[in-house]
C-alpha positions in Angstrom: 9.0 20.6 -16.1 10.3 19.6 -12.5 8.8 17.2 -10.4 6.6 19.8 -8.7 5.6 21.4 -11.1 4.2 18.4 -12.9 2.5 17.1 -9.9 0.3 20.6 -9.6 -0.5 20.0 -13.2 -1.4 16.4 -12.3 -3.6 17.8 -9.4 -5.9 20.0 -11.3 -6.3 17.6 -13.9 -7.1 14.7 -12.0 -8.9 16.7 -9.4 -10.8 18.5 -11.9 -11.8 15.1 -13.9 -12.9 13.2 -10.6 -14.4 16.1 -9.3 -16.8 16.5 -12.5 -17.2 12.6 -12.8 -18.2 12.8 -8.7 -20.9 14.7 -9.6 -22.5 12.3 -11.5 -21.7 9.8 -8.9 -23.3 11.8 -6.2 -26.7 12.6 -7.7 -27.0 9.0 -8.9 -26.0 7.5 -5.2 -23.2 5.6 -6.6 -20.9 6.4 -4.0 -20.1 3.3 -2.2 -19.9 1.5 -5.6 -17.1 3.8 -6.2 -15.4 3.2 -3.0 -16.0 -0.7 -3.9 -14.1 0.0 -7.2 -11.0 2.0 -5.4 -10.7 -0.9 -3.4 -11.4 -3.6 -5.4 -8.8 -2.2 -8.2 -6.1 -3.0 -5.7 -5.3 -6.7 -7.0 -5.2 -5.5 -10.5 -2.9 -2.9 -9.1 -0.4 -4.8 -7.5 -0.2 -7.5 -10.2 0.7 -4.8 -12.8 3.5 -3.5 -10.3 4.5 -7.2 -10.3 4.9 -7.4 -14.2 6.3 -4.4 -15.0 3.4 -2.8 -16.5 1.4 0.4 -16.1 -0.1 0.3 -12.8 -3.3 1.8 -13.8 -3.5 -0.8 -16.9 -3.8 -3.1 -14.7 -6.2 -1.3 -12.4 -8.2 -1.4 -15.7 -8.1 -4.5 -16.4 -9.2 -5.3 -13.1 -12.2 -2.9 -13.3 -13.5 -4.2 -15.6 -13.8 -7.7 -14.2 -15.1 -5.7 -11.0 -17.6 -4.5 -12.9 -18.8 -7.3 -14.7 -18.9 -9.3 -11.0 -20.9 -6.9 -9.7 -23.3 -6.6 -12.4 -23.8 -10.5 -12.3 -24.4 -10.3 -8.0 -27.0 -7.7 -8.4 -29.1 -10.0 -10.8 -29.0 -12.4 -8.0 -32.3 -12.9 -6.5 -32.6 -11.5 -3.0 -29.3 -9.7 -3.6 -28.8 -5.9 -4.9 -26.3 -3.5 -6.1 -25.1 -2.7 -2.4 -24.6 -6.2 -1.4 -22.6 -6.9 -4.4 -20.0 -4.1 -4.0 -19.9 -4.8 -0.5 -18.7 -8.2 -1.4 -16.2 -6.4 -4.1 -14.4 -3.9 -1.6 -13.6 -6.3 0.9 -13.0 -9.3 -1.3 -10.8 -7.4 -3.6 -8.8 -5.1 -1.1 -8.2 -8.7 0.9 -7.1 -10.5 -2.4 -4.5 -7.5 -3.1 -3.1 -7.6 0.1 -2.7 -11.8 0.3 -1.0 -10.7 -3.7 1.4 -8.3 -2.4 2.6 -10.5 0.5 2.9 -13.3 -1.7 4.9 -11.4 -4.2 8.3 -10.5 -2.5 10.5 -7.5 -3.9 7.5 -5.5 -5.6 9.0 -2.6 -7.6 6.7 -0.3 -6.2 6.4 0.3 -2.8 3.1 -0.7 -1.3 2.1 2.6 0.2 2.3 4.2 -3.0 -0.2 1.3 -4.4 -2.7 2.3 -1.3 -2.0 6.4 -0.9 -0.7 7.4 -3.9 2.5 9.3 -4.9 1.4 12.2 -7.3 5.1 13.6 -6.7 6.1 10.9 -8.9 3.4 10.9 -11.6 4.8 10.4 -15.4 3.7 12.5 -18.1 1.6 9.4 -19.2 -0.3 9.5 -16.4 -1.5 12.9 -16.6 -2.9 12.5 -20.1 -4.5 9.6 -19.2 -6.6 11.7 -16.7 -6.9 14.6 -19.1 -8.2 11.9 -21.6 -10.4 10.8 -18.9 -11.6 14.1 -18.2 -12.5 14.9 -21.6 -14.2 11.7 -22.1 -16.4 12.7 -19.2 -17.3 15.4 -20.5 -18.0 14.9 -24.1 -20.3 12.1 -22.5 -22.6 14.4 -20.6 -22.6 16.8 -23.6 -24.1 14.2 -25.5 -26.6 12.4 -23.1 -26.6 15.0 -20.2 -30.5 15.2 -21.0 -30.8 10.9 -20.8 -28.5 11.3 -17.7 -30.2 13.8 -16.2 -34.1 12.5 -16.8 -33.0 9.0 -15.7 -31.2 10.4 -12.1 -34.4 12.7 -11.1 -36.9 11.2 -12.4 -36.4 7.4 -13.0 -40.0 6.3 -13.0 -40.8 9.1 -16.5 -37.6 7.7 -17.1 -38.9 4.1 -18.1 -42.4 5.2 -18.5 -41.3 7.5 -21.5 -39.9 4.0 -22.8 -36.1 4.3 -22.5 -34.1 2.0 -21.2 -31.7 2.7 -17.7 -29.5 0.1 -18.2 -27.4 2.1 -20.9 -27.4 5.1 -18.5 -26.2 2.8 -15.9 -23.3 1.4 -17.7 -22.6 4.7 -19.1 -22.1 6.4 -15.6 -20.5 3.1 -14.1 -17.8 3.1 -16.9 -16.8 6.6 -16.4 -16.6 5.8 -12.3 -14.0 3.3 -13.1 -12.2 5.4 -15.6 -12.2 8.3 -13.1 -10.8 5.8 -10.3 -8.3 4.4 -12.4 -7.2 7.5 -13.6 -7.3 8.9 -9.6 -5.0 6.0 -8.7 -1.6 7.3 -9.2 -2.1 10.4 -7.5 -4.2 9.0 -4.2 -3.8 5.1 -4.8 -6.9 2.5 -3.5 -7.8 3.7 -0.1 -8.1 7.6 -1.1 -9.3 7.8 -4.5 -12.9 7.9 -3.2 -12.5 11.2 -1.2 -10.6 12.9 -4.4 -13.9 11.6 -6.3 -16.9 12.0 -3.8 -16.1 14.6 -1.7 -15.3 17.7 -4.2 -18.8 16.6 -5.6 -20.8 16.3 -2.2 -19.2 19.7 -1.2 -20.8 21.7 -4.3 -24.1 20.1 -4.0 -24.6 21.7 -0.7 -23.9 25.2 -2.2 -25.2 25.0 -5.6 -29.0 24.6 -6.5 -28.9 23.0 -10.1 -27.2 20.3 -11.6 -25.6 22.1 -14.4 -23.7 24.6 -11.8 -22.7 21.0 -9.9 -20.8 20.1 -13.2 -19.1 23.3 -13.0 -18.3 23.8 -8.9 -17.5 20.3 -8.5 -14.4 20.2 -11.1 -13.0 23.4 -9.5 -13.3 22.1 -6.0 -11.3 19.0 -7.1 -8.6 20.8 -8.9 -8.5 23.1 -6.0 -7.9 20.2 -3.7 -5.5 18.5 -5.6 -3.3 21.7 -5.4 -3.6 22.7 -2.0 -2.5 19.0 -1.2 0.1 19.2 -3.3 1.7 22.9 -1.6 0.5 21.3 1.8 2.9 18.2 1.3 5.8 20.5 -0.1 5.1 22.6 3.2 4.5 20.7 6.0 6.8 17.4 4.3 3.7 15.1 4.6 2.5 12.4 2.3 0.8 14.3 -0.8 -1.9 11.7 -1.3 -3.4 12.1 2.3 -2.9 15.9 1.8 -5.1 15.8 -0.7 -7.9 14.1 0.4 -8.1 15.8 3.7 -8.3 18.8 1.7 -11.3 17.6 -0.1 -12.6 16.4 2.9 -12.0 20.1 4.3 -14.1 21.5 1.3 -16.7 19.5 2.2 -16.9 20.3 5.7 -16.7 24.1 5.1 -19.6 23.8 2.6 -21.6 22.1 5.0 -21.0 24.5 7.3 -21.6 27.2 4.7 -25.3 25.6 3.8 -26.0 25.3 7.6 -25.8 28.8 8.4 -27.8 30.0 5.3 -30.8 27.4 6.6 -31.0 29.5 9.7 -33.3 32.1 9.8 -32.5 35.7 10.8 -34.1 37.0 14.0 -37.0 39.9 13.1 -39.5 40.9 14.4 -42.6 39.7 12.4 -45.2 42.1 11.0 -49.1 41.6 11.3 -49.5 40.9 7.8 -46.9 38.0 8.2 -48.5 37.0 11.6 -51.6 36.7 10.0 -50.2 34.8 6.9 -48.6 32.1 8.9 -51.7 31.6 11.0 -54.0 31.4 8.3 -51.1 28.7 6.5 -51.1 26.7 10.0 
């Protein structure tokens, strides 16, 4: 398999997995948390590159630490999840930048850590992304009802005697895994676009949670493929091209949703007019 064919396979696998997990992130309103993770894992990626080990492995270790730190900050009085995510986002990314400057001669270019390099992904990177996507699907199959119940009716979920923290921990764990598996393709900065944009686009055009879990991965895979093809055709970096493709799908879905919301201009019948007056 050539490098371009491998990049296409990686784009499909990583894009589909990111779109699937992104569906959970978007409906549970954890996008800012995911963004904090994408930036906060940067020092872990830099440290892994300096030590000559797998970059996703270093990012995975950093993500575990970050989840624990954010959970601790969120429990502090007068603080919350948004404050914790903001601190981790800026602090983690700053630590990565300083660590990169302090370690001369990194074997991996800084640009590849920030915006990815899908044309150089390995079979191991693809296997990791496929494993994360499969794990996410299995978790939703096994605990989909609990996730949906907790997401759309949290008060009823608690009233029914369920605890929220296992579901929250599951979704946060899948978020961290998706961020780590997306790093080789789109890097620390652009990973949030591939995770959030396909799910946000799908949410604008579908009406059910199940449909969202199907459409979002398709948009994610399509974004990856279009980005890789555009990078070859226009000689641009693949990571930004993938992120722009995902953003383009969101803008397209936004336009379609706005058009669907515009009522057709027609003359109301006397019956409809009377009914409108009665309702008013």
